[in-house]
C-alpha positions in Angstrom: 3.6 17.6 -8.4 7.3 16.0 -8.7 8.5 18.8 -6.9 7.2 17.0 -3.8 8.5 13.5 -4.1 11.4 13.1 -1.8 13.5 10.7 -3.5 17.4 11.5 -3.9 16.8 9.7 -7.3 15.1 12.5 -8.5 17.7 15.0 -7.2 14.8 17.6 -6.2 15.2 19.2 -2.6 12.4 18.5 -0.3 10.6 21.5 -0.5 8.4 20.5 2.8 12.0 21.3 4.7 11.0 24.1 6.4 7.6 23.4 7.6 7.9 20.9 10.6 7.7 17.0 10.2 4.4 17.4 12.6 2.7 19.8 10.5 3.1 17.8 6.9 0.2 16.6 7.7 -2.0 19.7 7.9 0.2 21.7 5.2 -0.9 18.4 2.7 -4.5 18.7 3.8 -4.8 22.3 3.4 -3.0 22.5 0.0 -5.4 19.3 -1.3 -8.3 21.7 -0.6 -7.2 24.9 -2.0 -6.2 23.1 -5.1 -9.2 21.4 -5.2 -11.7 24.6 -4.8 -9.7 26.0 -7.1 -10.1 23.5 -10.0 -13.7 23.0 -9.1 -14.2 26.9 -9.6 -12.2 26.9 -12.7 -13.7 24.0 -14.1 -17.2 24.7 -13.4 -17.8 27.6 -12.7 -15.7 29.7 -15.1 -17.9 32.7 -15.7 -16.9 33.7 -11.6 -13.5 32.3 -11.3 -11.3 34.9 -12.2 -13.0 37.4 -9.6 -12.5 34.4 -7.4 -9.1 33.9 -8.4 -8.4 37.8 -7.6 -9.7 36.8 -3.7 -8.0 33.8 -2.8 -4.7 33.5 -5.1 -5.0 29.4 -4.3 -1.4 27.6 -5.7 -2.4 25.8 -8.9 -0.4 21.8 -9.1 1.1 20.7 -12.2 2.5 17.5 -13.3 5.6 18.7 -14.6 9.2 17.2 -13.5 11.6 20.1 -15.1 11.4 22.4 -18.4 11.1 19.4 -20.4 7.5 18.3 -19.4 4.4 19.7 -20.7 2.6 21.3 -17.9 -1.0 19.6 -16.9 -3.0 20.4 -14.0 -2.5 17.2 -11.4 -5.3 15.8 -9.5 -4.7 17.2 -5.9 -5.2 13.7 -4.6 -2.0 12.8 -5.8 -0.5 14.7 -2.7 -1.8 11.5 -0.7 0.9 9.4 -3.3 3.4 7.2 -1.6 6.1 9.3 -3.3 4.8 12.1 -1.1 3.8 10.6 2.2 6.1 7.6 2.3 9.2 8.7 2.6 7.9 11.4 5.0 7.0 8.6 7.9 2.9 9.9 6.8 1.2 6.7 8.2 -2.3 6.6 5.8 -4.4 6.2 8.9 -3.6 9.2 10.4 -4.0 10.9 7.3 -7.1 10.2 6.8 -8.2 11.0 10.0 -6.7 13.9 9.5 -8.0 15.0 5.5 -11.6 14.2 7.7 -11.2 16.9 10.3 -10.2 19.0 7.1 -13.0 18.0 5.6 -15.6 19.8 8.0 -13.3 22.7 8.4 -12.7 23.7 5.0 -17.0 22.9 4.5 -17.8 25.8 7.1 -15.2 27.7 6.1 -16.2 27.7 2.7 -19.7 28.2 3.2 -18.8 31.4 5.5 -16.4 32.6 2.5 -19.2 31.7 0.1 -21.7 33.7 1.6 -19.2 36.8 2.6 -18.1 37.0 -1.1 -20.4 37.8 -3.6 -19.0 35.8 -6.6 -22.0 36.4 -9.5 -24.0 33.0 -9.5 -21.6 30.8 -7.5 -22.7 30.5 -4.1 -21.3 27.4 -1.9 -24.0 25.4 -3.1 -23.2 25.3 -6.4 -19.6 24.8 -5.5 -20.5 21.7 -3.3 -23.1 20.4 -5.8 -20.0 20.6 -8.7 -18.1 18.5 -6.1 -20.5 16.1 -5.8 -20.9 15.8 -9.3 -17.6 15.6 -10.6 -16.5 12.1 -10.1 -13.0 13.5 -10.0 -13.7 15.3 -6.8 -14.7 12.3 -4.8 -12.4 9.6 -6.4 -11.1 6.7 -4.2 -12.4 4.8 -1.2 -10.9 6.5 1.0 -10.1 10.1 0.7 -12.9 10.8 -2.0 -15.5 8.7 -0.1 -15.0 11.2 2.8 -14.5 13.9 1.4 -18.3 12.9 -0.4 -19.6 11.8 3.0 -18.7 15.6 4.5 -20.3 17.6 1.9 -23.7 15.4 1.8 -23.5 15.7 6.0 -22.3 19.3 6.2 -23.6 20.6 3.1 
């Protein structure tokens, strides 16, 4: 996660440097939803996770900074932390608007994905319910509440 911080104090390269600045918000939102769905599948649907993993190879996000830290999965909402968005001049209101558009898209896309792929007992409905019942998935007044409302509306 720290690798996405844009700070000369960390001495890390800007890993978004090759992505056009105008696409940073879309990249972060896309990454957020991929990581969230992967974590939901791993946590709540372990019986079908490995089949899902072989089909998607969604990225993992951890909190390590270098070799000295212990690997632990980061909450994908950390992608929208001040250390990531502020140095890139991403305005929180603009990010929330895009986040909402991505929520609508991802929900519809996920419905199609789970309808197309037989993952055992896991369906879009069970993934959606897992997200709604896991407070980490709908954490926060802005992004989490936006996702919760879209899941209720679109699901």
